[in-house]
PAPA-348831 format. One record per residue (C-alpha): residue in one letter; x, y, z. Coordinates in pm, whole numbers, padded with zeros to 5 digits, always signed. Example, Ala and Ser with C-alpha at 12.3 -4.5 7.8 and 13.67 -1.06 7.14 Angstrom:
<nodes>
A+01230-00450+00780S+01367-00106+00714
</nodes>
This chain:
<nodes>
X-03428+03126-05507X-03110+03332-05438X-03077+03369-05070X-03109+03731-04870X-02794+03788-04656X-02794+03930-04280X-02639+04260-04228X-02528+04177-03922X-02226+04013-03774X-02226+03638-03694X-01991+03462-03505X-01912+03083-03426X-01712+02890-03203X-01556+02540-03333X-01417+02277-03111X-01100+02115-03130X-01117+01723-03222X-00966+01400-03191X-01014+01131-03472X-01004+00748-03458X-00934+00708-03090X-00701+00438-03139X-00894+00148-03344X-01162+00331-03472X-00978+00458-03807X-01196+00735-04030X-01492+00648-03803X-01494+00764-03443X-01384+01087-03304X-01442+01297-02985X-01474+01690-02937X-01253+01838-02695X-01277+02159-02506X-01014+02420-02664X-01182+02649-02958X-01167+02855-03252X-01380+03170-03245X-01493+03286-03580X-01715+03590-03685X-01784+03703-04053X-01988+04023-04181X-02128+04055-04571X-01936+04368-04717X-01858+04490-05043X-01694+04284-05339X-01435+04069-05187X-01327+03817-04924X-01073+03886-04652X-00987+03700-04373X-00796+03837-04045X-00618+03577-03820X-00493+03598-03458X-00341+03340-03258X-00216+03000-03445X-00138+03033-03770X-00128+03437-03784X+00140+03517-04046X+00143+03215-04195X-00218+03150-04330X-00374+03309-04640X-00600+03593-04586X-00803+03592-04881X-01015+03319-05076X-00785+03064-05050X-00839+03032-04678X-00988+02732-04582X-01291+02888-04401X-01375+03104-04744X-01325+02812-04934X-01574+02619-04697X-01816+02946-04685X-01822+02932-05063X-01913+02596-05079X-02163+02627-04842X-02318+02936-05004X-02293+02735-05349X-02515+02482-05194X-02763+02741-05060X-02812+02899-05392X-02615+03187-05401X-02271+03411-05301X-02277+03735-05151X-02018+04000-05314X-01769+03965-04997X-01758+03905-04689X-01473+04011-04387X-01347+03682-04175X-01200+03745-03854X-01030+03381-03711X-00911+03398-03368X-00748+03014-03360X-00616+02834-03021X-00650+02454-03211X-00308+02391-03284X-00237+02359-03651X-00096+02014-03822X-00111+01834-03482X-00374+01616-03513X-00673+01786-03316X-00886+01907-03628X-00773+02218-03691X-00871+02198-04047X-01236+02010-03948X-01252+02335-03703X-01218+02577-04017X-01433+02384-04246X-01713+02347-04008X-01686+02720-03904X-01700+02833-04274X-02018+02622-04337X-02166+02756-04046X-02093+03125-04070X-02223+03082-04431X-02531+02959-04350X-02573+03193-04053X-02520+03492-04287X-02807+03333-04473X-03154+03464-04373X-03324+03120-04407X-02966+02920-04408X-03108+02701-04124X-03403+02567-04355X-03173+02542-04694X-02851+02390-04501X-02978+02143-04210X-02754+01983-04012X-02730+01719-04220X-02654+01859-04529X-02415+02074-04328X-02215+01739-04234X-02230+01643-04633X-02044+01970-04722X-01815+01934-04452X-01719+01588-04516X-01672+01652-04901X-01437+01933-04804X-01236+01736-04572X-01246+01405-04740X-01364+01211-04463X-01615+01273-04163X-01435+01164-03848X-01359+01513-03730X-01590+01719-03884X-01897+01509-03726X-01774+01544-03335X-01680+01911-03437X-01995+02011-03572X-02230+01800-03278X-02031+01765-03035X-01917+01503-02806X-01849+01138-02891X-01960+01044-03261X-01954+00773-03492X-01925+00855-03894X-01964+00694-04201X-02016+00755-04570X-02315+00626-04808X-02403+00739-05143X-02578+01015-05028X-02260+01120-04808X-02124+01139-04481X-02383+01081-04186X-02312+01064-03816X-02463+00996-03474X-02345+01145-03159X-02341+00969-02829X-02286+01115-02468X-01969+01032-02309X-01933+00861-01934X-01840+01075-01655X-01496+00864-01617X-01388+01011-01965X-01126+01253-01901X-00926+01357-02215X-00583+01534-02177X-00367+01621-02510X+00005+01592-02544X+00093+01856-02783X+00439+01859-02941X+00623+02169-03104X+00670+02005-03446X+00394+01967-03658X+00302+01658-03902X+00099+01630-04214X-00200+01419-04235X-00095+01300-04623X+00244+01187-04490X+00068+00986-04213X-00172+00849-04469X+00076+00766-04705X+00258+00532-04423X-00031+00299-04421X-00048-00010-04617X-00297-00068-04906X-00394-00408-04764X-00384-00547-04399X-00398-00885-04250X-00797-01083-04156X-00672-01097-03823X-00573-00732-03759X-00898-00631-03935X-01079-00872-03676X-00890-00737-03391X-00963-00391-03442X-01363-00436-03530X-01372-00570-03155X-01209-00296-03024X-01392-00046-03199X-01712-00204-03067X-01591-00212-02726X-01463+00155-02739X-01802+00278-02810X-01922+00094-02476X-01615+00188-02294X-01648+00586-02401X-02038+00578-02291X-02083+00355-01998X-01777+00171-01897X-01486+00388-01890X-01293+00101-01679X-01261-00070-02011X-01096+00210-02205X-00715+00084-02192X-00829-00240-02357X-01074-00076-02605X-00812+00176-02750X-00569-00097-02848X-00486-00076-03234X-00332-00296-03496X-00456-00069-03854X-00259+00271-03823X-00042+00370-03517X+00203+00080-03575X+00283+00185-03947X+00270+00538-03880X+00555+00490-03571X+00845+00537-03746X+00795+00870-03919X+00659+01010-03550X+00910+00818-03312X+00882+01075-03024X+00475+00993-03044X+00501+00663-03014X+00741+00671-02742X+00486+00869-02555X+00215+00647-02620X+00394+00328-02523X+00505+00535-02177X+00121+00643-02113X+00011+00279-02209X+00296+00114-01965X+00164+00356-01714X-00172+00244-01712X-00312+00508-01912X-00572+00481-02216X-00348+00661-02465X-00341+00720-02817X-00257+00896-03134X-00474+01189-03149X-00587+01174-03561X-00271+01145-03727X-00086+01293-03514X+00195+01401-03381X-00016+01503-03060X-00103+01207-02811X-00444+01166-02644X-00511+01017-02299X-00855+00948-02240X-00814+00844-01849X-00656+01013-01600X-00271+01052-01602X-00074+00974-01261X+00047+01302-01119X+00415+01172-01136X+00415+01092-01484X+00659+01340-01674X+00625+01324-02044X+00938+01511-02110X+00978+01895-02195X+00904+01857-02580X+00538+01787-02464X+00298+02039-02340X+00000+01875-02145X-00365+02041-02156X-00623+01853-02004X-00924+01969-02223X-01233+01745-02124X-01515+01669-02363X-01717+01968-02571X-02090+01854-02540X-02233+02077-02716X-02027+02124-03066X-02012+02405-03323X-02347+02626-03372X-02317+03021-03513X-02535+03307-03356X-02557+03626-03433X-02415+03839-03154X-02275+03559-02854X-02177+03241-02942X-02421+02988-02760X-02359+02640-02764X-02663+02370-02768X-02699+01998-02673X-02801+01790-02932X-02971+01452-02936X-02815+01122-02992X-02894+01105-03336X-02729+01389-03485X-02748+01337-03847X-03065+01148-04005X-03095+00912-04307X-03050+01157-04628X-03331+01182-04867
</nodes>
């Protein structure tokens, strides 16, 4: 059945995210307390986008914009598109810095589309929204925490992406270090070898399991839990400043990792007051976003979700 579209504007707030968290390559992610605000209204016969903040003057303002592309994919999943939509993006998540700006745009677009359909939640529940978002992003490690909030473990089955959400322990206090320079996920992935030694895979498997325990129950173990042998070392030559900052923070006893594909750095434990990253870096204590993204007509709200974020696909 062709969907019925609401006439009032809808809004969604999407959090920044950090993926990998050291050893959890393409699987683990964390939602952070920095947000983009999006709104959309069904209009005449075209899709338009107004952008302010990060990316203003650079991003497309038509159907090529990632938010609109995600909306169109979600509308198709729900059975039909409106003739046009006016979208407004207030962006605060730094672009191309390893903080999930593309995932925030994708999740925001999917949820805007769902909110614009009168029975959107029945046509596209959270599990289906995750699958749509992961297809667009290519992997679920950032879209899962953006959608569900908190700390997520994501994986892909034959039916698509799935994820579980877990609450973080009180001692988890994220700080991000953001450089002026940008990075590209495709470039970072190209630096990875096609194969890794069995010993390194075993090392990361153990650290990933330990990281789940450390983030949820034992933050005192975050330092050993964030060691990695699968990706950060291979990417270091292309991001020497990032590698140097991670090494400096870890030498100071901080559980620091490359945020996603970089070049930002994520610290999961408190940074000493006398630690100075240098003028090239902006330090931002963000905290964990526990609610994730949720669209509403009118004011944006967050909802706490249970530990199981997406059930088995049917």
